[in-house]
N, C-alpha and C positions, 0 to 999 in steps of 0.2 A: 815841340813847344806848345803850351796850353793856349787855346784860343780864347778862353774866358779870362777876364782880369780877376784880381784877388777879391774884389767885392762880389762878383758873380760866383766865384768859387765858394766863398763863405756862405752865401745864401743857399746854393745848391746843396752843399754838404750838410748844413744845419737842418735843412728840410728832411734829410734822411732820418733824423731822430724820431720822426712820427710814423715811420714805416710799419710799425706793428700795432698801430692804434686799434685796428679792427680785430685783433687776436685776443683770445682769453688764455690765461695761464698764470702760474706763479711768477714772481719777479725774475727768478733765475731762468725759468723756461722762456719768458719773453726776451730776456737779455740775450740768451743763446740764439733765439730766432733773429733778433736784430743784428747780432754779430755776423750771422750768416748773410743777411741781406746786405750789410755794409761790405763784406768781402766780395760778394757778387757784383755790387755796384762799382767798387774800385777796379774790378777786373775787366769790366766791359770796355771794348775798344772805343766806344763813343765817349765814355767817361774819361779815359786817358787822353784822348784827343782834345777834349774840352777843358779839363781842369788839371791835367797832368797826373802823376802817380801820388796817391795818398794811401795811408794805412792808419788803422786805429792803434793808438798808443795807451789809452786808458778807457776802461769800460768796454762796451756800453753797460749802463746800469739803469735799472727800472725800479721806481718806487710805487708801491700800491698801499693805499690807506687801509685796505682790508684784504691782505694777501690770501690767495687761494687759487685753485685750479680753474675757477670760472671768473676770475677777476680780470679787469682791464688795467693797462698801464695808466697811472696818474701823472707821474713825472718821469722824464727820460733824459739822460745826458751821456755824452761820450766826448772823447778828445781824439783828434787825428793830427797827423803831421805829414807834410809833403816829403817827397823823396830826398831832397837836398837839405831838409831841416830848416829851411828859411821861413816856414810858416807853420804855426800850430793853430788849430781851430777847436774851440769848445762849442759843441752843438747842443742846444737845449730844445726839447720838444714843445710845441704849442699845445693848446687845449685838445685833449682827446675827446672827440664828440660822443664817445661811448661812456665817458666818465662823468657821472653826476658830481663827484667830488671836485673835479676840475672846475666845473661850471659854478657850483654852489659855494664851495669852500675856498676857491682861489680866485676865479674870475670876478664873482659878484660879492665877495667879502670885502666891501669897501666902506661899509657904514661904521666900521671901527678901524683904528689905526695903531701902529706900533712905533715907538720912538727908535730912531736909528741906533742910538748908543746902546740900546738894550734888546734889539730885535733878534739877535743871534746868540742864544745861550751857549752854543758849542764853541764860540770864538772868544778870545780875550775881550774885555770891555773896550769899547770905542770911546773916543772923544771927538769933538768937531771944532773947527775954527770958531772963534768968538763971533757971536751975532747970528750964527746959523743954528736952526733947530729942525733937522731933517726928520721926516716921518714917512713910513710906508703904509700902504693899506695892509690890513691884517692878512688878506689873501696873498698878497705878494710876499710878505714876510714868511708866511707858511710855506709857500713854494720854494723860496730860497733855502729855508731850513731843511726841507726835504732833500734838496740837492747837496747841501753841505754835509748831510749825514751819509751820503753814498760812499761805500768803500769798494774799490775795484778788486774783483776776483777773476774777471774775464781775461785780463792780460797778465795776471799774476803779480801785480804790483802790491796788492793788499794795502793800498793807500787811499786816503781821501784825495779829491782833486787838488786841494791846496797843498797837501804833502807831496803829491806827485810833481806838481809844478815846481815846488821848492827843491825837489831832489835833482832836478835837471842841472847839468853842469853849466857853469858860467860861460864856458866856451861854446856851448849850445845856445843858450838863451841870448847872449849878447849879439848873436848874428840872426836872431829870429824875431818875427812878428807874431804876436799872440792875439787872437781874435775871439771874442765871446759873441756868439750869434744865436738868434732864435727868431721864430715867427709867431705872431699872435701872443698867446700866453708866454711863449719863449722869449718874445720881444719885450715883455714886461719884466721877466726874471733875469735876463742876461745883464742889463746894466747894474742892478743892485748886487748881483753875485760878483761881478768884476770889481765893483767898488768895495765890497766886503773884503776881498782878497788884497786889493792894492790900495786900501784906505791908508793914507800917510799918517793918520792919527790912530794907529793901533792895528792895521792890517798885517798879515803874516808875510806878504810878498811886497817887493819893491819894483816899481816900473823901471827903475834905473838898471835893473839886472837884465832887461830885455831891450832889443833894438827898438821895438814899438809894442805897445799894448793898446788895443782898440776894442770898442764895442760896436756891433753892427746889428741892432735890432730892426726888424721889419714888422710892420702892422701891429706894433705893441700898444696896448692900452696904457693909460697913465698909471705909473706905479706908486706915486707919492705926491707930496706937497711941493710948494715952490722952493723951499729950502733944500729939499732933496735934489731937485733939478739943478740948483745953483752949485751944490756941493759936487754933484756928478760932473758938471761942466768944468769945475775948477781942477778936478783930478784928470778927467778925460776931455780936454778942450775940443769942442766941435770944429771940424774942418770945413773949408769951403768946397763946393762941388768941383770935380774934375771936368773932363770933356763931356761926360754923361752926368745927368742929375743924380743918379743913384751912387755916384762915386764920391761918397762922403764917409767919414768915420765919426763915431760918437754922437750920432743923431738918429732919431727914430725915423726910418725910411717908410713913408706912408703914401698909399694911393689916396688921392684926395676924395674919392667917392667910395671909400671903404668905411663901413660903419664902425668897425671895432676900434680903430685908433682914435675915434671921436670920444671914446670914454676915457677919463671920467671928469674932465674939466667941464664946468657948467656951460661955458660959452661954446665949446665944441659939441657938447650934447645937444644944445639948442639948434645946431646946424643939421642934425640927422634928418628931421622930417622933410627938409627941403633939398636934400642932397641931389635928388634926381629931377627936380623941377626944371632946371635949365636945359636938360637933355630930352625931356618928354613934355611937349607943349600940351599934351592931353591929360597930364597928371592931375592938375587942379588941386583940390584939397587932399593932403596925405590921408591914408586910411586912419580911422579913429584909433585902431589898435596900435598903430605906430605912435600916434600922439600920446596915447596912454602909456606905452612902453618908455617913451622919452621922459615923461613925468615920473615914472617909477624909478628910472635910472637917476634922474636928478635928485629925487628924494633920498636915495642911498648916498649919493655923492655929497649932498648937503649935510646929511647926518654925520658922515665922516669928517667933513669940513668944520663941523661945529665943535670938534675936539680941540685939544691943544695944538694939533697939527695945522689947523687952518685949511682953506680950500685946496682941493686937488688942482695941480697945474702940470701941464704937459712938460716933459723934458724937451730939450732942443730937438726939433723935427726937420725933416727934409721932405717936402711934399713932391710927389710925382703926379703930374696931372693925369687923372683917370678920365675915361670916357664912358658914356652910357653903352651898355652891352645889348646888342640885338635891336629889334624894332617893335617888340611887343609892347602894347600900351600898358602902363602901370595903372591898373584900374581897381586893384584890391590888395589886401595884405599879402597874399601869396605871390602876386606879381612883384610887389615891392620887395619882399624877402628874397626873391630870385636874384635881384641885382647884387646885394652884398655876398650872396653865395659865390658868385663869380668874382666880384671885386676883391674879396678877401683871400681868394685862392689863386685861380689861374691868371688873373690880371697881373699879379706880381711877376709871373714868368714872362709875360709879354713886356711889362715895363722895365724889367731887368735884362730883357733880350736873351733869355736862356731856354726858349721853347725848343731849341734843337736838342737839348738835354733836359727834358722836364724831370723834376725830382721824383717823378713817379706818377702813375695815373691818378689824377685827382678826382676823387668821388665827391663832387660838390654836394650831392644829396646827403652825404654823411654829416655835413656841417649844419644841417637844419636845426638841431638842438642849440647850437652855439648862436646862430643868427637869430633864431626865434627868442632866445633868452635875452639877447641884447635889444631886440625890437619890442618885446612885450613882457619882459620879466621872466625869471626862471619858471614860474608856474605856467607859462605858456609853452613850455617845451613839450 
C-alpha cells in the first residue's frame, strides 16, 4: 500500500516531467530520454513503496520552439495511470532554467493578454457564462497551445491528449480520478489546460464522464485575470484542506515565502521585497536590485492589466507557511536570491513531506536564471 496520499503522488509524479531540463537534443531524443527516466523511476522499490505502481499511458512529449540537436525542452507533458486505474495524472513541466523561451516568451509575457474565448485556435470556439470575460496572459496561452499541439508517438496512441482522454472507455473513467498537476510554469499551465478540455461552454470533454477531475498546481504564477479565476473556480470548485494543509484540490498550493507565486497580481508583487524581513532581523532595507525588479514586474503586470482583461488576479490559493532557510544574513542581492532558490524548489518537498522520495536531486543553482529574472527582470539573468 502506498505511503503517500494522492496529493503527494500527484506532486512527485508531475515533478518528473522536468527530469531532462539539463539535456540537449531534438524533441524526439529528449522524449525518449524522459521515457527512460520515467520507467526507471516507476521501477524503483522506493517509488513503489511511496506511491504504488504507476506507468506512462500517453507521451512523454517535448516541445521545442527551435528544434535541433542542441536545443533544450521548452514544454513537456505526459500522462500516467496507477495500477488499478483509479487515478490518472497529467504532469506538466515547469520552467526549464536553460530555456530563454520559457522565461521570456512564457513566464514574462504578461504585458499582453489573450481572450479565453479565442485563445486556442486548435479547439472549437468557446463561450463563457454571461457576465464573465476571462483572459490569460499571452505567455500562458502560448504554453497551453504548445501542449494542445502535442501528438503522442511514444506510447503509440498517435493522439493529442484530449483525444486520448476522450478515447478511454466510460467503464474506465467513471471509476477514475483525473489530476492535472505541475510546478512553477507547470502550475500556471495546468489549470487553463484542464479548463480548456473540460470547459462546459465548448470543451471536448465532460467531467461527468469521470469520478473526479481536479487540478493540483504548485508554486504557479498567476495565469490570468479575475474572471479567469472565477470561471476556473466555477468549473473546478476549490476544496477545503484535509488533515494536512496541502490536501486540497483546485487551488494553487504555494509556499508563503516563495517569490514565484507572488507574480503577477500587483498586491502580491508588492510583498516580495519584504518576504524575508520577518525571518531575518538584520535584513533592513531590501537590496535596491530587488526593489527595481519588483517595479519592473509591476510595470509588466500593469501593462497587461490595462487591456480589456483588467488586472491580473490570483486563482484560489492554498498557502503553506514557509520558513526562512539557514542562518546567513541577507545582506545583498545574491543572499536575497538564495532564499527563493530554496523556497521554490526543495522547500516544497519539505512542506509536502515527500523528502523520503525526492523527485530527483534538485540543482538549485540551475534555477538562478528563473529567480534572477523574477527579482530583477529578464535582462538580469
